[in-house]
C-alpha positions in Angstrom: -7.5 -12.4 -12.9 -6.8 -10.5 -9.8 -8.9 -7.6 -8.5 -7.9 -5.2 -5.7 -9.9 -2.7 -3.8 -8.4 -0.2 -1.3 -10.2 1.3 1.7 -9.3 3.3 4.8 -8.1 6.6 3.3 -9.2 9.9 4.7 -8.1 13.2 6.1 -6.0 13.5 9.3 -3.8 16.1 11.0 -0.1 15.9 11.0 1.1 13.3 13.5 -2.1 11.2 13.1 -2.5 7.6 11.9 -4.5 5.8 9.3 -4.7 2.1 8.3 -5.3 1.3 4.7 -6.7 -2.1 3.6 -6.7 -3.8 0.3 -9.1 -6.6 -0.4 -7.8 -9.0 -3.0 -9.8 -11.4 -5.1 -8.5 -14.0 -7.5 -6.2 -16.9 -7.2 -2.7 -17.2 -5.9 -2.9 -14.2 -3.5 -0.7 -15.9 -0.9 2.1 -16.5 -3.5 2.1 -13.0 -4.8 4.4 -10.1 -3.9 2.2 -7.2 -2.9 2.9 -3.5 -2.6 1.6 -0.1 -1.7 2.4 2.8 -4.0 1.4 6.5 -3.9 1.1 9.4 -6.3 0.8 13.0 -5.3 -0.5 15.7 -7.6 2.1 16.7 -10.2 4.5 13.9 -9.1 5.4 10.5 -10.3 4.1 7.4 -8.7 6.5 6.0 -6.1 6.8 2.8 -4.2 6.0 3.0 -0.5 6.3 -0.6 0.8 6.3 -4.1 -0.6 5.9 -7.5 1.1 6.9 -10.8 -0.5 5.0 -14.0 -0.2 7.3 -15.1 2.7 6.7 -11.9 4.6 9.9 -10.1 3.7 9.3 -6.4 3.6 10.9 -3.4 2.1 10.2 0.3 2.6 10.9 3.6 1.0 13.3 5.6 3.1 10.7 8.4 3.5 8.4 6.1 5.4 10.8 3.8 7.3 9.9 3.6 11.0 6.5 5.2 10.4 4.6 2.8 8.1 4.1 -0.9 8.4 3.0 -3.2 5.6 1.4 -6.6 6.5 -0.7 -9.2 4.9 -3.4 -11.7 6.1 -3.4 -14.5 3.6 -6.4 -16.1 5.3 -8.4 -13.0 4.5 -6.8 -12.1 1.2 -6.1 -8.7 2.6 -3.1 -6.4 2.5 -2.6 -3.6 5.1 -0.6 -0.4 5.5 -0.5 1.0 9.0 0.6 4.7 8.7 1.7 6.5 11.9 3.2 9.9 12.5 1.8 11.1 9.2 3.2 14.2 7.6 1.7 16.6 5.0 4.1 15.2 2.5 2.4 11.8 2.8 -0.6 13.4 1.1 -1.3 11.3 -2.0 -3.5 8.8 -3.7 -2.5 5.4 -2.4 -2.7 2.3 -4.5 -2.2 -1.4 -3.7 -0.8 -3.7 -6.3 0.0 -7.3 -7.0 2.9 -8.5 -9.0 2.6 -10.7 -12.0 5.2 -13.4 -11.5 6.5 -13.3 -7.9 9.6 -11.2 -8.5 8.4 -8.1 -6.7 9.3 -6.1 -9.9 6.4 -6.3 -12.3 3.3 -5.1 -10.5 0.6 -5.7 -13.1 -2.6 -5.6 -11.0 -3.8 -2.3 -9.5 -6.6 -1.1 -7.3 -8.5 2.2 -7.9 -6.7 4.0 -5.1 -7.7 5.6 -1.8 -7.0 9.3 -1.0 -4.9 10.2 2.0 -4.7 13.9 3.0 -2.6 15.1 5.9 -3.0 18.7 7.1 -0.4 20.6 9.1 
């Protein structure tokens, strides 16, 4: 069983920065693909960034150059550094762990942390 808990959300002005953290408990964290997703009111959940067990990353076009995903396997923690935030980044942010290492089936989810960006 894998459990995830996000922290670090909050309210910032446009252009500001936030760093989200996701504490992961359970086995095999270092071998799992991890990801950050977000869902704004009235919109579908979308992928923000993923990081494979070997450190390979992938980002949504909307956040490239502004967000950085990273992982600390010694601390079982996933991070999302968000810079140059825009009002359209406002959403509930979730971290997730994949089920079988393919970076496709994310079956473990946290409760989410709210990010609000004001103009």
